[in-house]
C-alpha positions as CSV (number, residue, x, y, z in Angstrom):
1,M,-56.9,-62.9,-96.3
2,S,-56.4,-60.0,-98.7
3,G,-58.5,-61.5,-101.2
4,S,-61.4,-62.1,-99.0
5,G,-63.0,-58.8,-100.0
6,R,-63.3,-57.5,-96.4
7,K,-62.3,-53.9,-95.6
8,R,-59.7,-53.7,-92.8
9,P,-60.7,-51.5,-89.8
10,T,-59.0,-48.1,-89.3
11,L,-56.3,-47.9,-86.6
12,V,-56.9,-45.2,-83.9
13,A,-54.4,-44.0,-81.3
14,E,-56.5,-42.9,-78.3
15,N,-53.9,-40.4,-77.0
16,R,-52.9,-38.9,-80.3
17,Y,-55.6,-36.2,-80.3
18,S,-56.9,-33.9,-77.7
19,S,-60.4,-34.3,-76.5
20,A,-61.4,-31.5,-78.8
21,T,-60.1,-33.1,-82.0
22,A,-60.5,-36.7,-81.3
23,P,-63.0,-38.6,-83.5
24,Q,-66.4,-38.5,-82.0
25,K,-67.2,-42.0,-81.0
26,A,-69.2,-43.1,-78.1
27,A,-67.1,-44.6,-75.5
28,A,-68.3,-47.3,-73.4
29,P,-69.3,-46.0,-70.0
30,K,-66.8,-46.7,-67.2
31,P,-68.0,-48.1,-64.0
32,A,-68.2,-45.5,-61.2
33,P,-65.5,-45.9,-58.4
34,K,-66.8,-47.2,-55.2
35,K,-66.9,-44.7,-52.4
36,K,-64.6,-45.5,-49.5
37,S,-66.6,-45.7,-46.4
38,A,-65.3,-43.1,-43.8
39,K,-63.7,-44.8,-40.8
40,P,-64.3,-43.2,-37.4
41,P,-61.1,-42.4,-35.4
42,R,-59.8,-45.1,-33.4
43,K,-60.4,-44.5,-29.7
44,P,-58.2,-46.1,-27.1
45,K,-60.3,-48.2,-24.9
46,G,-60.1,-48.5,-21.2
47,P,-57.8,-46.7,-18.7
48,L,-55.0,-46.2,-21.2
49,G,-57.3,-43.9,-23.2
50,F,-58.1,-41.8,-20.2
51,I,-54.4,-41.4,-19.2
52,S,-53.4,-40.5,-22.7
53,A,-56.1,-37.9,-23.0
54,F,-55.2,-36.4,-19.5
55,F,-51.5,-36.0,-20.3
56,G,-52.3,-34.5,-23.7
57,F,-54.5,-31.9,-22.0
58,V,-51.8,-31.2,-19.4
59,F,-49.1,-30.8,-22.1
60,R,-51.3,-28.4,-24.1
61,L,-52.1,-26.4,-20.9
62,I,-48.4,-26.2,-19.9
63,W,-47.3,-25.2,-23.3
64,S,-50.0,-22.5,-23.5
65,I,-49.0,-21.1,-20.1
66,F,-45.3,-21.3,-21.0
67,W,-45.4,-19.4,-24.2
68,R,-47.7,-16.8,-22.7
69,G,-45.6,-16.6,-19.6
70,T,-42.4,-16.3,-21.7
71,A,-44.0,-13.6,-23.7
72,I,-45.1,-11.7,-20.6
73,V,-41.6,-12.1,-19.0
74,S,-39.9,-11.0,-22.2
75,L,-42.1,-8.0,-22.4
76,I,-41.3,-7.1,-18.7
77,I,-37.6,-7.5,-19.3
78,A,-37.8,-5.5,-22.5
79,V,-39.6,-2.7,-20.7
80,A,-37.1,-2.9,-17.8
81,V,-34.1,-2.8,-20.2
82,L,-35.5,0.2,-22.1
83,Y,-36.3,2.0,-18.9
84,T,-32.9,1.4,-17.4
85,S,-31.2,2.3,-20.7
86,S,-33.1,5.7,-20.7
87,K,-31.7,6.5,-17.3
88,L,-28.0,5.7,-18.0
89,P,-25.6,8.7,-18.1
90,S,-23.1,9.3,-20.9
91,A,-20.2,6.8,-21.1
92,E,-17.7,9.6,-20.5
93,S,-19.1,10.3,-17.1
94,L,-18.6,6.7,-16.0
95,I,-14.9,6.4,-16.7
96,D,-13.6,7.6,-13.3
97,G,-16.0,6.6,-10.5
98,R,-13.6,6.6,-7.5
99,A,-15.1,7.9,-4.3
100,R,-11.7,9.2,-3.2
101,G,-8.5,10.4,-4.8
102,S,-4.9,9.3,-4.7
103,V,-1.6,10.4,-3.4
104,T,1.6,9.8,-5.3
105,M,4.9,10.4,-3.6
106,L,8.1,11.4,-5.4
107,D,11.6,10.8,-3.9
108,V,14.6,13.3,-4.1
109,N,15.2,12.1,-7.7
110,G,11.7,12.9,-8.8
111,Q,10.8,9.2,-9.1
112,Q,7.6,7.6,-7.7
113,F,8.2,5.4,-4.7
114,A,4.9,5.2,-2.9
115,W,1.2,5.4,-3.6
116,R,-1.8,5.8,-1.4
117,G,-5.5,5.7,-2.2
118,D,-6.8,4.6,-5.6
119,Q,-4.4,5.4,-8.4
120,F,-5.9,6.6,-11.7
121,A,-3.4,7.8,-14.3
122,G,-6.0,9.3,-16.7
123,A,-8.7,8.2,-19.0
124,I,-8.0,5.8,-21.8
125,T,-10.3,4.4,-24.6
126,A,-10.6,1.1,-26.2
127,D,-9.0,2.7,-29.3
128,S,-6.1,4.4,-27.5
129,V,-4.7,1.4,-25.6
130,S,-2.4,-1.1,-27.3
131,P,-4.3,-3.6,-29.4
132,N,-2.3,-6.3,-27.5
133,L,-4.0,-5.1,-24.3
134,R,-7.5,-4.9,-25.8
135,N,-7.2,-8.3,-27.3
136,A,-5.8,-9.8,-24.1
137,V,-8.7,-8.6,-22.1
138,V,-11.3,-9.8,-24.6
139,A,-9.5,-13.2,-25.0
140,T,-9.3,-13.9,-21.3
141,E,-12.6,-12.4,-20.0
142,D,-15.2,-12.6,-22.8
143,K,-14.2,-14.0,-26.2
144,R,-17.8,-13.5,-27.5
145,F,-17.9,-9.8,-26.3
146,Y,-18.4,-8.4,-29.8
147,S,-21.3,-10.8,-30.7
148,H,-23.5,-11.1,-27.6
149,F,-26.2,-8.7,-26.4
150,G,-24.8,-8.2,-22.9
151,I,-25.3,-11.7,-21.4
152,S,-24.1,-15.1,-22.7
153,P,-26.5,-17.9,-22.1
154,R,-23.8,-20.4,-23.3
155,G,-21.3,-18.9,-20.9
156,I,-23.8,-19.0,-18.0
157,A,-24.8,-22.6,-18.6
158,G,-21.1,-23.6,-18.8
159,A,-20.4,-21.8,-15.5
160,I,-23.3,-23.5,-13.7
161,R,-22.2,-26.9,-15.0
162,S,-18.6,-26.2,-13.9
163,N,-19.7,-25.0,-10.5
164,L,-21.9,-28.1,-9.9
165,Q,-19.1,-30.4,-11.0
166,D,-16.8,-28.8,-8.5
167,G,-19.3,-29.5,-5.7
168,N,-20.4,-25.8,-5.3
169,G,-23.7,-24.2,-5.7
170,A,-24.9,-23.1,-9.1
171,L,-24.0,-19.5,-8.3
172,S,-20.8,-20.2,-6.3
173,G,-17.5,-20.1,-8.2
174,S,-17.3,-19.2,-11.9
175,G,-20.0,-16.7,-12.8
176,G,-19.8,-16.9,-16.6
177,S,-20.2,-13.1,-16.6
178,T,-19.5,-11.1,-19.8
179,I,-17.4,-8.0,-19.9
180,T,-20.6,-6.0,-20.0
181,Q,-21.9,-7.7,-16.8
182,Q,-18.5,-7.2,-15.1
183,T,-18.8,-3.5,-16.0
184,A,-22.3,-3.4,-14.6
185,K,-20.9,-4.8,-11.4
186,L,-18.0,-2.2,-11.3
187,L,-20.7,0.4,-11.7
188,C,-22.7,-1.2,-8.9
189,Q,-25.6,-1.2,-11.3
190,G,-25.7,2.6,-11.2
191,Q,-25.9,2.9,-7.4
192,P,-23.3,5.5,-6.2
193,F,-21.3,5.3,-3.0
194,D,-23.2,6.6,0.0
195,S,-21.2,7.2,3.2
196,T,-24.3,6.9,5.3
197,K,-25.0,3.4,4.0
198,W,-21.5,2.0,3.7
199,A,-18.7,2.5,6.3
200,N,-16.1,2.9,3.5
201,E,-15.5,2.3,-0.1
202,A,-14.3,-1.2,0.5
203,A,-17.6,-2.2,2.1
204,Y,-19.4,-0.6,-0.8
205,E,-17.5,-2.6,-3.3
206,A,-17.9,-5.8,-1.4
207,D,-21.7,-5.2,-1.3
208,C,-21.7,-4.6,-5.1
209,R,-19.9,-7.9,-5.7
210,R,-22.4,-10.0,-3.8
211,S,-23.8,-12.8,-6.0
212,T,-27.4,-13.5,-5.2
213,L,-30.1,-14.8,-7.7
214,W,-31.9,-11.4,-7.6
215,R,-28.7,-9.5,-8.1
216,K,-27.8,-11.7,-11.1
217,V,-31.2,-10.9,-12.6
218,T,-30.9,-7.2,-12.1
219,E,-27.2,-7.3,-13.3
220,A,-28.4,-9.0,-16.5
221,I,-31.0,-6.3,-17.1
222,Y,-28.5,-3.5,-16.4
223,A,-26.0,-5.2,-18.8
224,M,-28.5,-5.4,-21.6
225,A,-29.5,-1.8,-21.0
226,M,-25.8,-0.8,-21.4
227,E,-25.7,-2.7,-24.6
228,A,-28.8,-0.7,-25.8
229,R,-27.3,2.6,-24.6
230,Y,-23.6,2.3,-25.5
231,T,-21.4,0.9,-28.2
232,K,-19.2,-2.1,-27.5
233,D,-16.1,0.1,-27.5
234,E,-17.7,2.5,-25.0
235,I,-18.5,-0.4,-22.7
236,L,-15.0,-1.7,-23.0
237,T,-13.6,1.8,-22.4
238,I,-15.5,2.0,-19.1
239,Y,-14.2,-1.4,-18.1
240,L,-10.6,-0.6,-19.0
241,N,-10.7,2.5,-16.8
242,R,-12.5,1.2,-13.8
243,A,-11.1,-2.3,-13.2
244,Y,-9.0,-2.8,-10.1
245,L,-5.6,-4.3,-10.9
246,G,-3.8,-4.6,-7.6
247,A,-1.3,-2.4,-5.7
248,G,-3.9,0.4,-5.4
249,T,-4.3,0.9,-9.2
250,R,-7.6,1.7,-10.9
251,G,-7.7,1.2,-14.6
252,F,-5.1,-0.2,-17.0
253,E,-3.3,3.1,-17.5
254,A,-2.5,3.3,-13.8
255,A,-1.5,-0.4,-13.7
256,S,0.7,0.0,-16.8
257,Q,2.4,3.0,-15.2
258,R,2.7,1.3,-11.8
259,Y,4.2,-2.0,-13.0
260,F,6.1,-1.1,-16.2
261,S,6.5,2.8,-16.1
262,I,5.0,3.0,-19.6
263,S,1.7,4.0,-21.1
264,S,-1.0,1.4,-21.7
265,S,-0.7,2.2,-25.4
266,Q,2.9,0.8,-25.5
267,V,2.5,-2.6,-23.8
268,N,3.7,-5.7,-25.8
269,P,1.9,-9.1,-25.8
270,A,3.8,-10.3,-22.7
271,Q,3.0,-7.1,-20.7
272,A,-0.6,-7.1,-21.9
273,A,-1.1,-10.8,-20.8
274,L,0.2,-10.0,-17.4
275,L,-2.1,-7.0,-17.0
276,A,-5.1,-8.9,-18.3
277,G,-4.3,-11.8,-16.0
278,L,-4.7,-9.6,-13.0
279,L,-8.5,-9.3,-13.6
280,K,-9.1,-12.8,-12.1
281,A,-7.6,-11.9,-8.7
282,P,-5.9,-8.6,-8.6
283,S,-4.4,-8.9,-5.1
284,S,-3.2,-12.5,-5.5
285,Y,-1.8,-12.0,-9.0
286,A,-0.3,-8.6,-8.4
287,P,3.4,-8.8,-9.6
288,T,4.6,-6.7,-6.7
289,S,3.3,-9.5,-4.4
290,N,4.4,-12.6,-6.3
291,L,6.0,-12.1,-9.7
292,Q,6.2,-15.8,-10.5
293,R,2.4,-16.2,-9.9
294,S,1.7,-13.3,-12.2
295,W,3.9,-14.9,-14.9
296,D,2.1,-18.2,-14.6
297,R,-1.3,-16.5,-15.0
298,A,0.0,-14.5,-17.9
299,S,1.1,-17.6,-19.7
300,V,-2.5,-18.8,-19.6
301,V,-3.6,-15.5,-21.2
302,V,-0.9,-15.8,-23.9
303,R,-2.2,-19.2,-24.9
304,L,-5.8,-17.9,-25.1
305,M,-4.7,-15.0,-27.3
306,A,-2.9,-17.5,-29.6
307,D,-5.8,-19.9,-29.7
308,Q,-8.2,-17.1,-30.6
309,G,-6.0,-15.8,-33.4
310,Y,-5.0,-12.5,-31.7
311,I,-1.3,-13.3,-31.9
312,T,0.8,-15.7,-34.0
313,E,2.3,-18.8,-32.6
314,A,5.7,-17.2,-32.9
315,Q,4.6,-14.2,-30.9
316,A,3.1,-16.5,-28.3
317,Q,6.4,-18.4,-27.9
318,D,8.3,-15.1,-27.6
319,A,5.9,-13.9,-24.9
320,L,6.3,-17.1,-23.0
321,A,10.1,-17.1,-23.3
322,N,10.4,-13.5,-22.3
323,P,7.8,-12.7,-19.6
324,A,7.1,-9.1,-18.7
325,Q,9.7,-7.5,-16.4
326,L,8.7,-4.9,-13.8
327,A,10.1,-1.4,-13.8
328,E,12.7,-0.7,-11.2
329,N,10.5,1.4,-9.0
330,A,7.8,-1.3,-9.0
331,H,10.3,-3.7,-7.6
332,A,11.4,-1.3,-4.9
333,R,8.8,-1.6,-2.3
334,Q,10.6,0.8,0.0
335,G,9.5,3.5,2.3
336,G,6.2,2.2,3.6
337,Y,6.7,3.6,7.1
338,Y,8.1,6.8,5.6
339,A,5.1,7.2,3.3
340,D,2.6,6.6,6.2
341,W,4.4,9.3,8.2
342,V,4.2,11.8,5.3
343,M,0.5,11.1,5.0
344,D,0.1,11.8,8.7
345,T,2.1,15.1,8.6
346,G,0.0,16.5,5.7
347,P,-3.5,17.9,6.0
348,S,-6.1,15.1,5.8
349,Y,-8.1,16.7,3.1
350,F,-5.0,16.3,0.8
351,T,-3.9,12.9,2.1
352,D,-6.2,10.3,3.7
353,D,-9.5,12.0,2.8
354,T,-8.5,13.6,-0.5
355,T,-11.0,13.5,-3.4
356,E,-8.3,14.8,-5.7
357,D,-5.2,13.1,-7.2
358,V,-2.3,14.6,-5.2
359,I,1.4,14.6,-5.9
360,I,3.8,15.1,-3.0
361,K,7.5,15.7,-3.5
362,T,9.5,14.4,-0.5
363,T,12.9,14.3,1.0
364,F,13.0,10.5,0.7
365,D,16.3,9.0,-0.6
366,P,15.9,5.4,-1.8
367,R,19.6,4.7,-1.6
368,I,19.7,5.6,2.0
369,Q,16.5,3.7,2.7
370,Q,18.0,0.6,1.2
371,A,21.1,1.1,3.3
372,A,19.0,1.3,6.5
373,E,16.8,-1.7,5.7
374,G,19.8,-3.8,4.7
375,A,21.7,-2.9,7.8
376,L,18.8,-3.8,10.1
377,D,18.3,-7.1,8.4
378,W,22.1,-7.9,8.6
379,V,22.3,-7.2,12.3
380,F,19.3,-9.3,13.2
381,E,20.5,-12.2,11.0
382,N,24.0,-12.2,12.3
383,K,24.0,-10.6,15.8
384,V,20.6,-11.4,17.3
385,R,19.5,-14.9,18.5
386,E,17.1,-16.6,16.1
387,G,13.4,-16.2,17.0
388,S,13.9,-13.0,18.9
389,E,10.8,-10.8,18.9
390,A,12.8,-7.6,19.7
391,Q,12.0,-4.7,17.4
392,A,14.1,-1.8,16.1
393,A,13.6,1.5,14.3
394,I,15.9,3.8,12.3
395,V,15.7,7.4,11.2
396,V,18.2,9.1,8.9
397,M,18.0,12.9,8.4
398,S,20.0,15.9,7.3
399,S,20.9,18.6,9.8
400,D,18.0,20.8,8.6
401,G,15.5,18.1,9.6
402,A,14.9,16.6,6.2
403,V,14.2,12.9,6.8
404,R,16.0,10.8,4.2
405,A,15.0,7.3,5.4
406,M,12.8,5.7,8.0
407,V,12.4,2.2,9.2
408,G,9.6,1.7,11.7
409,G,10.1,-1.9,12.4
410,R,11.7,-5.2,11.3
411,Q,9.1,-5.7,8.6
412,T,11.0,-3.1,6.5
413,T,8.6,-3.0,3.5
414,S,5.4,-2.6,5.6
415,G,2.9,0.1,5.1
416,G,0.0,0.9,7.4
417,A,1.8,-0.8,10.3
418,F,2.7,0.5,13.8
419,N,5.6,2.9,13.2
420,R,8.1,2.6,16.1
421,A,10.1,5.6,14.7
422,T,7.2,8.0,15.0
423,Q,4.5,6.5,17.2
424,A,6.4,4.7,20.0
425,L,6.9,7.0,23.1
426,R,9.8,5.5,25.0
427,Q,12.0,6.6,27.9
428,T,15.2,8.1,26.5
429,G,17.7,7.2,29.2
430,S,21.2,8.6,28.8
431,L,20.3,9.9,25.3
432,F,18.9,12.9,27.2
433,K,22.2,13.9,28.8
434,P,23.6,16.1,26.0
435,F,20.8,18.6,26.8
436,V,22.1,18.8,30.4
437,Y,25.6,19.5,29.1
438,A,24.3,21.9,26.4
439,A,22.6,24.0,29.2
440,A,25.9,24.0,31.2
441,L,28.0,25.1,28.2
442,E,25.5,27.8,27.3
443,L,25.8,29.1,30.9
444,G,29.6,29.3,30.6
445,H,30.9,26.0,31.8
446,S,33.8,24.3,30.0
447,P,34.1,20.8,28.7
448,M,37.2,20.3,30.8
449,E,35.8,21.4,34.1
450,I,35.9,19.0,37.0
451,I,32.8,17.4,38.6
452,N,32.6,14.7,41.3
453,D,31.4,11.2,40.5
454,D,30.7,10.1,44.1
455,P,27.9,8.2,45.8
456,L,24.7,10.3,46.2
457,C,21.6,9.6,48.1
458,M,18.5,11.7,48.7
459,N,15.0,11.3,50.2
460,I,12.3,11.6,47.6
461,A,9.0,12.7,49.1
462,G,6.5,9.9,48.8
463,S,9.1,7.5,47.5
464,G,11.7,7.2,50.2
465,E,15.5,7.3,49.8
466,W,16.9,7.4,46.3
467,C,20.5,6.5,45.7
468,P,21.2,6.7,41.9
469,Q,23.9,4.4,40.6
470,N,26.2,4.5,37.5
471,Y,25.6,1.7,35.0
472,D,28.9,0.0,36.1
473,R,28.1,0.4,39.8
474,E,31.4,2.3,40.2
475,F,32.3,5.9,41.1
476,K,35.3,7.7,39.5
477,G,35.6,10.6,41.8
478,P,36.7,13.9,40.3
479,I,36.4,13.8,36.4
480,T,35.9,16.3,33.6
481,L,32.6,17.0,32.1
482,T,33.8,15.5,28.9
483,Q,34.7,12.2,30.6
484,A,31.4,12.2,32.5
485,L,29.6,12.5,29.2
486,Y,31.5,9.9,27.2
487,E,31.4,7.4,30.0
488,S,27.7,8.3,30.6
489,R,28.1,8.8,34.3
490,N,24.8,9.3,36.1
491,I,25.9,11.1,39.3
492,P,27.7,14.0,37.5
493,A,24.7,14.5,35.1
494,I,22.4,14.8,38.1
495,L,24.7,17.3,39.9
496,L,25.2,19.3,36.8
497,S,21.5,19.5,36.1
498,E,20.8,20.7,39.6
499,S,23.6,23.2,39.4
500,V,22.5,24.9,36.2
501,G,18.8,24.4,37.1
502,R,16.2,22.0,35.8
503,D,14.4,24.9,34.2
504,A,17.5,25.6,32.0
505,V,17.8,21.9,31.0
506,Q,14.1,21.7,30.2
507,S,14.3,24.9,28.2
508,V,17.1,23.5,26.1
509,A,15.4,20.2,25.5
510,T,12.1,21.8,24.6
511,G,13.9,24.2,22.3
512,F,15.5,21.4,20.4
513,G,12.0,19.8,19.8
514,I,11.3,17.5,22.7
515,S,7.6,18.1,23.0
516,S,6.6,15.5,25.6
517,D,6.2,16.4,29.3
518,L,9.5,16.5,31.0
519,A,10.2,15.1,34.5
520,D,10.3,17.7,37.3
521,G,12.6,15.9,39.7
522,P,16.3,15.3,39.7
523,A,15.8,12.1,37.6
524,L,15.2,14.5,34.7
525,A,18.9,14.3,33.9
526,L,18.7,10.5,33.5
527,G,16.2,10.6,30.7
528,V,13.1,9.3,32.5
529,S,10.9,11.4,30.2
530,E,9.5,9.8,27.0
531,S,10.1,10.8,23.4
532,T,10.0,9.3,19.9
533,L,13.0,8.3,17.7
534,V,12.2,10.9,15.0
535,E,11.9,13.6,17.7
536,M,15.2,12.7,19.4
537,T,17.0,12.5,16.1
538,G,15.7,15.9,15.1
539,A,16.9,17.3,18.5
540,Y,20.5,15.9,17.7
541,A,20.2,17.5,14.3
542,G,19.9,20.8,16.1
543,I,23.3,20.2,17.7
544,L,24.9,19.4,14.4
545,N,23.6,22.5,12.6
546,G,25.1,24.9,15.2
547,G,22.4,25.1,17.8
548,S,19.2,25.8,16.0
549,S,16.0,23.8,16.4
550,V,14.7,21.7,13.6
551,A,11.2,20.3,12.8
552,P,11.7,16.9,11.1
553,Y,9.9,16.9,7.8
554,G,9.4,14.8,4.7
555,L,6.9,16.8,2.7
556,V,8.6,19.3,0.4
557,E,5.8,20.3,-2.0
558,L,2.2,19.3,-2.6
559,S,0.3,19.9,-5.8
560,L,-2.6,18.4,-7.7
561,R,-2.0,16.0,-10.7
562,R,-4.3,18.1,-12.8
563,N,-2.2,21.2,-12.2
564,P,1.3,20.0,-11.0
565,S,3.1,23.3,-11.7
566,V,1.1,25.1,-9.0
567,P,2.2,24.1,-5.4
568,L,-0.6,24.2,-2.9
569,M,1.8,23.9,0.1
570,G,5.5,23.8,0.8
571,A,7.8,22.1,3.3
572,G,6.3,21.4,6.6
573,G,9.5,21.7,8.7
574,G,13.1,22.8,8.7
575,I,15.4,24.9,10.7
576,G,13.8,27.0,13.4
577,E,14.9,29.3,16.2
578,R,18.3,29.3,17.8
579,V,18.5,27.3,21.1
580,I,22.2,27.5,22.0
581,R,25.2,29.5,20.7
582,D,27.4,28.2,17.8
583,E,30.3,28.0,20.3
584,S,28.3,25.9,22.7
585,A,27.1,23.6,19.9
586,A,30.7,23.2,18.6
587,Q,32.0,22.3,22.1
588,L,29.2,19.9,22.7
589,T,29.8,18.2,19.3
590,W,33.5,17.7,20.3
591,M,32.4,16.2,23.7
592,M,30.1,13.8,21.8
593,H,32.9,13.0,19.4
594,Q,34.8,11.6,22.4
595,V,31.8,9.3,23.1
596,I,32.8,7.6,19.8
597,E,36.5,7.8,20.2
598,Q,36.9,6.6,23.8
599,G,33.4,6.2,25.3
600,T,30.3,4.1,25.1
601,G,29.8,4.6,21.4
602,Q,33.0,3.0,20.1
603,R,31.2,0.3,18.1
604,A,29.8,3.1,15.9
605,K,33.3,4.2,14.8
606,I,33.9,4.2,11.0
607,D,37.5,4.6,9.8
608,G,38.3,7.9,8.2
609,W,35.1,9.6,9.5
610,Q,34.6,12.1,12.3
611,I,31.5,11.0,14.2
612,A,29.7,12.3,17.3
613,G,26.9,10.6,19.2
614,K,25.5,9.3,22.4
615,S,24.1,6.0,23.6
616,G,21.2,5.5,25.9
617,T,19.8,2.6,28.0
618,T,16.8,3.0,30.1
619,Q,16.1,1.5,33.5
620,G,15.6,-2.2,33.4
621,A,17.1,-2.2,29.8
622,R,13.7,-1.8,28.3
623,D,15.0,0.6,25.6
624,A,18.4,0.9,24.0
625,W,19.3,3.9,21.8
626,F,22.1,5.2,19.8
627,I,22.0,8.5,17.9
628,G,25.1,9.7,16.0
629,F,26.0,12.1,13.3
630,T,28.6,12.9,10.7
631,A,28.9,16.3,8.9
632,D,26.3,15.0,6.5
633,Y,23.6,13.0,8.3
634,V,22.1,12.4,11.7
635,T,21.0,8.8,12.3
636,G,19.0,7.5,15.2
637,V,18.5,3.8,16.2
638,W,16.1,2.4,18.8
639,M,15.8,-1.2,20.0
640,G,13.3,-2.8,22.4
641,Y,10.2,-5.0,22.8
642,D,6.7,-3.7,22.0
643,N,5.5,-5.1,25.3
644,N,8.3,-3.5,27.3
645,T,10.1,-6.8,28.1
646,P,13.7,-6.0,29.2
647,L,16.4,-6.6,26.6
648,S,18.9,-9.3,27.5
649,G,22.4,-8.0,27.6
650,V,21.7,-5.1,25.2
651,T,22.8,-1.5,25.8
652,G,22.7,1.5,23.6
653,G,26.4,1.2,22.9
654,G,25.9,-2.4,21.8
655,L,23.5,-3.6,19.1
656,P,22.0,-0.1,18.4
657,A,25.5,1.2,17.8
658,E,26.2,-1.7,15.5
659,V,23.0,-1.1,13.6
660,W,24.1,2.6,13.3
661,H,27.6,1.5,12.1
662,E,26.1,-0.9,9.5
663,T,23.7,1.8,8.3
664,M,26.2,4.6,8.0
665,T,28.9,2.4,6.5
666,R,26.5,1.8,3.6
667,V,25.2,5.4,3.5
668,L,28.7,6.9,3.4
669,D,30.1,4.5,0.9
670,G,31.7,6.5,-1.9
671,M,31.3,9.9,-0.2
672,I,34.1,12.2,0.7
673,P,34.6,12.5,4.5
674,L,34.0,16.0,5.8
675,P,35.0,17.3,9.3
676,L,32.5,17.8,12.0
677,P,31.8,21.4,13.0
678,M,33.4,21.1,16.5
679,T,35.8,23.0,18.7
680,A,38.2,21.2,21.0
681,P,39.0,22.9,24.3
682,S,42.4,24.2,24.9
683,G,44.6,23.8,27.9
684,E,44.5,21.5,30.9
685,P,41.4,20.5,32.8
686,A,39.8,23.5,34.4
687,G,38.7,23.9,38.0
688,P,35.8,21.9,39.4
689,V,32.2,22.8,38.5
690,M,31.7,23.1,42.3
691,S,33.7,22.5,45.4
692,D,32.9,19.7,47.8
693,E,31.3,22.3,50.1
694,Q,29.2,23.7,47.2
695,A,28.2,20.2,46.2
696,K,27.0,19.5,49.8
697,S,25.1,22.7,49.8
698,L,23.5,21.8,46.5
699,I,22.4,18.4,47.8
700,D,20.9,20.0,50.9
701,L,19.0,22.5,48.6
702,I,17.7,19.6,46.5
703,L,16.5,17.8,49.6
704,R,14.7,20.9,50.8
705,D,13.0,21.3,47.4
706,L,11.9,17.7,47.4
707,Q,10.6,18.0,51.0
708,N,8.7,21.1,50.1
709,A,7.2,19.5,47.0
710,G,6.1,16.6,49.1
711,N,4.4,18.9,51.6
């Protein structure tokens, strides 16, 4: 109570003051906290404790070895990368690494029609090519190119997983290589081509592409060294210049020129996608081999470009709807046989073995080539039994020997194949007879002179009796030289050859360009000697041009790409020395014109055109020929089997004449007919070449010569 007289105690808040200002009052001592007793670690007891301790020790040991080993390996790799990087040359020196050069051939219009060797159209850079092309390459080959350090662990892991899922080995199939690694492979990791180690460049490249574990390791080191030495754009530049893109092209500039006839700086998204798509399998996806396959691959690249943001969806749809179209000269895979022949006629150091980029201007006419190929295909489709393995060849040339077209076999677009127009030596048969008549005309005989077509037999030393026959097994008796030629009678040809002398006949044939060994006996007149189609066609060109020899040629001018205005060599053929007089050539042309008008070559006749020619069929019908000419062109056709199997029912005046007719109908289409340079004989048939008594004496002389030769 208040009135109790007691004083109330003072209220104190313990936390109101700091320890320094708090009222000094002895506080009751607090009891000291009890110390917690330290518990020893729990130790597993028994076998489990031993196992746990053992695995702990092993783990710590492995980890210790692993990080130390990793550090050592990383150090070794770093040293290897730095060392390799220090040995790398400048990026510019790696752009063109071909071991051989190229040959580009131009037709009569100045257009490219054939390529040989590795085409390289000049250096490009990652900056100079179209952005579409650069983006297409990165999108399809290495989307992380600008962020990785030369190798992509993620890409490698994905490739290994994909390979294993496909049932292949870890290194078989997809490689997961970056563009840098692919460039290292193109460079063969800095190992240059050595002819003493590799048989050829193809073997060298195959060796460089081998995928072994050790090669993958060294490739990765080389790739990282490149990343340390070069910029990303320098690496991409090397890659864009060295990649093989099919059809003999090296680098994207050559491929762009080859397929589209434009520079790589001008390609649109569709064209860029097609070119980038070739990197996966250049030979398989080359548009000149299978355009649809190239388009299918390009569509995949277009989608990758769109997915990675390089083109808009609208651009992607446009590229898919309008795939890249090839240039006209890329479609025209003509002249493979012709190009091979030109390569053979030029010096090897400028053709097959060239280390330079060579340009050759030729006499090749693509229009005429197309006519010849189309004619051959048409005849075999419509006139020859299905499944026949018979072969054929065609040569078209001008009267000066300039070869305009050449088909060396039924595979008309082939290159590098056996060329039956230039390589096949075959008996010429009656195709040889004009040289017999040319020799006679040159020695003063007339087309209208009479000669006997009567049975003839003679004993050949070592062979017995020889009784040559005419093809129809008939004899006409006294006939003119002209009739004897246009009906291709054998007996008159033999008698005429013996009359003027075999030496004279051989001299004329050799003068016109027949270079093979000619027969020595009386069978010379029947064409038992061998020749090639291009050689025989050239010989007939000599008759058309007025009697001068020609050397068939295709090469007009050869120069280097780096200096195209300075020709290093000119035409390798043309008109040569005179063989027979103009008058003799004009008379012979008229006689050969009768072959077409009323003789064995009537199937070659073309309305409105003057044509001269001659058919030829060899013994056993193993070869059938027809060579004819207008005022503009000389065209030769050969048919036969490669294994010398006899032709069934085929003579030179049959299918070969029809091939000639089809070819020249197409060649002459739209041209103005010109008259042949020929002279018709005047007056009635002249006296005989020889009387019966003279003929008997000649035969006796032949027999004596043969007997002496046998002795």
